[in-house]
Every structure is written in structure tokens, then in C-alpha cells.
C-alpha positions in Angstrom: 0.4 -19.9 -4.7 3.5 -17.6 -5.2 1.2 -14.6 -5.6 -0.6 -15.5 -2.3 2.8 -15.8 -0.5 3.8 -12.4 -2.0 0.5 -10.8 -0.8 1.1 -12.2 2.7 4.6 -10.7 2.7 3.3 -7.4 1.6 1.0 -7.3 4.5 3.5 -8.4 7.1 6.7 -6.7 5.9 5.8 -4.3 3.0 9.0 -2.3 2.9 11.3 -5.3 3.1 9.3 -7.2 0.5 9.3 -4.4 -2.0 12.9 -3.6 -1.4 13.9 -7.3 -2.0 11.7 -7.5 -5.1 13.3 -4.3 -6.4 16.8 -5.5 -5.7 16.2 -8.7 -7.6 14.7 -7.0 -10.6 17.4 -4.2 -10.7 20.0 -7.0 -10.7 18.1 -8.9 -13.4 17.8 -5.7 -15.5 21.6 -5.4 -15.4 22.1 -9.0 -16.4 19.8 -8.5 -19.4 21.7 -5.3 -20.3 25.1 -7.0 -20.2 24.1 -10.1 -22.1 21.1 -9.2 -24.3 22.0 -5.5 -25.2 25.7 -5.0 -24.7 26.6 -8.7 -25.4 29.6 -8.6 -23.1 32.0 -11.6 -23.1 32.6 -11.6 -19.4 29.8 -10.7 -16.9 30.6 -8.0 -14.4 29.2 -9.3 -11.1 30.3 -6.0 -9.4 28.1 -4.0 -11.7 25.1 -6.3 -11.1 25.7 -6.0 -7.4 25.7 -2.2 -7.6 22.5 -2.3 -9.5 20.9 -4.7 -7.0 22.2 -2.7 -4.1 20.7 0.5 -5.5 17.4 -1.2 -6.2 17.0 -2.8 -2.8 18.6 -0.1 -0.6 17.4 3.1 -2.4 14.8 2.7 -5.1 12.6 0.0 -3.5 12.1 1.8 -0.1 12.0 5.3 -1.7 9.3 4.2 -4.3 7.3 2.5 -1.6 7.2 5.6 0.6 6.7 7.8 -2.4 3.6 6.0 -3.5 2.2 6.0 0.0 2.8 9.8 0.2 1.1 10.4 -3.2 -1.9 8.3 -2.2 -2.3 10.1 1.1 -1.4 13.7 0.1 -2.3 14.2 -3.5 -6.0 14.0 -3.8 -8.0 16.4 -5.9 -11.6 16.9 -6.7 -11.9 14.2 -9.4 -10.1 10.9 -10.0 -8.6 12.1 -13.3 -7.3 15.3 -11.7 -5.8 13.3 -8.9 -4.1 10.9 -11.4 -2.8 13.8 -13.5 -1.4 15.5 -10.3 0.2 12.3 -9.1 1.8 11.7 -12.5 3.1 15.3 -12.6 4.5 15.0 -9.1 6.1 11.7 -10.0 7.7 13.0 -13.2 8.7 16.4 -12.1 9.8 15.7 -8.5 10.6 12.0 -8.0 12.0 11.0 -11.4 14.6 13.8 -11.8 15.7 13.3 -8.2 16.0 9.6 -8.6 17.8 9.8 -12.0 20.4 12.2 -10.5 20.8 10.1 -7.4 21.1 6.9 -9.4 23.7 8.2 -11.8 25.7 9.9 -9.0 25.7 7.0 -6.6 26.6 4.6 -9.4 29.5 6.8 -10.4 30.6 7.0 -6.8 30.4 3.2 -6.3 32.4 2.8 -9.5 35.1 5.2 -8.4 34.3 7.7 -11.2 33.2 11.3 -11.3 29.5 11.9 -10.4 29.6 15.3 -12.1 30.9 13.8 -15.3 28.4 11.0 -15.2 25.5 13.5 -14.7 26.8 15.7 -17.5 27.0 12.7 -19.9 23.9 10.7 -19.0 21.3 12.8 -17.1 19.6 14.6 -20.0 19.4 11.5 -22.3 18.1 9.5 -19.3 15.4 12.0 -18.5 14.3 12.4 -22.1 13.8 8.6 -22.3 12.1 8.7 -18.9 9.5 11.1 -20.2 8.8 8.8 -23.2 8.0 5.8 -21.0 6.9 6.6 -17.5 4.1 9.2 -17.6 1.8 6.6 -19.4 2.9 3.8 -17.2 2.3 5.8 -14.1 -1.1 7.0 -15.3 -2.2 3.4 -15.7 -0.6 2.5 -12.4 -2.3 5.2 -10.4 -5.7 4.6 -12.0 -6.0 0.8 -11.9 -3.4 -0.7 -9.6 -3.9 -0.9 -5.8 -1.3 1.0 -3.7 0.3 -2.2 -2.4 1.0 -3.4 -5.9 2.3 -0.2 -7.5 6.0 -0.8 -6.8 5.6 -4.4 -8.2 4.0 -3.0 -11.4 6.8 -0.4 -11.7 9.3 -3.1 -11.1 7.9 -5.3 -13.9 7.9 -2.5 -16.4 11.3 -1.4 -15.0 12.9 -4.7 -15.9 13.4 -3.2 -19.4 14.0 0.3 -17.9 16.6 -1.1 -15.6 18.3 -2.8 -18.5 18.3 0.7 -20.2 19.6 2.4 -17.0 22.4 -0.1 -16.6 23.3 0.5 -20.3 23.1 4.2 -19.8 25.2 4.1 -16.7 27.8 1.9 -18.4 28.4 4.5 -21.1 25.6 3.6 -23.4 24.1 7.0 -22.7 26.6 8.7 -24.9 24.5 11.2 -26.9 23.8 9.9 -30.4 23.7 12.6 -33.1 19.8 12.9 -33.2 19.6 13.0 -29.4 22.5 15.5 -29.3 20.5 17.9 -31.5 17.4 17.6 -29.2 19.6 18.1 -26.1 21.3 21.2 -27.6 17.9 22.7 -28.3 16.7 22.0 -24.8 19.9 23.2 -23.1 19.9 26.3 -25.4 16.5 27.3 -24.0 17.5 27.0 -20.4 
């Protein structure tokens, strides 16, 4: 019943439906981060609001249009080559841009320095992005119909958004092992 309603909304108002779904799941990811990961005593509704705002106003619409773009413009000679090219585009174009915009916009909305936030959290965030999302996206692009790709990403992203919220709140401070990896990566640039 609920899935049929969601399907109908995807047909009649796809961008609004996916933006709303994304807003709810980004907000829920922050709630999980605050209570299950960080175990805060007092919930920050402003922080949850910022995450939901970003999800609904930025990520949901951007991801919807991005997947439409990939489906219409990135088509190679075989299915596997197409999937590999879409994953590469997603991971080397969309993901770095989205991570930078997410961290910068959160810093701005919090009244802190976007440059400082990027310096602290961008590399750890992208390293963890590369551990999770290429595999998720390969499966997503191979098996999931276009209209459900944002939903699949949002479901997996419930945990990812929990991590992003944690990263944004200062949990992205580089631990010792990660610091050594970052130093090696930055030393080669």
C-alpha cells in the first residue's frame, strides 16, 4: 500500500517526492548520529534541521537530476562498461563536489569557517566515501530502475548520513591511523 502510494508520487511529482524522502532520511540520520553514536544528552534540533534542509533542498534534487543525467548521457558499448563509467563519474565528479558543498554549507549554516571544516573533514570523509559508495552504486546502477535509485541511496545513506552528521559535528577529527594515510595521500599531491 505505502509502496504503491510512493510509486504514484514518483510518477506525478518525482523531484518533490525524492527531495522530501531525502530530507526525512537526512534528518533521521542525524537523530541516529546524535543518540546512537554520539550519545548526546540534549538533542540539537537545529542540527537535525540543517541536515534535513540540506537533504531536501540540495542532495535530493541534485541526486535525482544526476541519476537522470547519467542514465541519459553515460552509455557505453556494454552494460558493464556503462556501469563502470557511471560509478567512476559518480565517485570522481559528484561525490567530491557533494562532500565539499555539504561540509561548506553546514559550516556556513553553523556560523563556522567553511575552509576550516573542509581542512578537517574533507579527506577523511572522502576516504570513507570510497570504502562504501562505489560498490553500492555499482549494484544500484546495475539492478535498480532509475526512479528508485535515489531511494536506494537514501536507504543505504541512513547509516552514511549518520556518519556525515558525526563527521560534520567534529567526529571527523583524524584518528592516528587515518592521519598516517592522509599524510601519505597529501604528500603525493
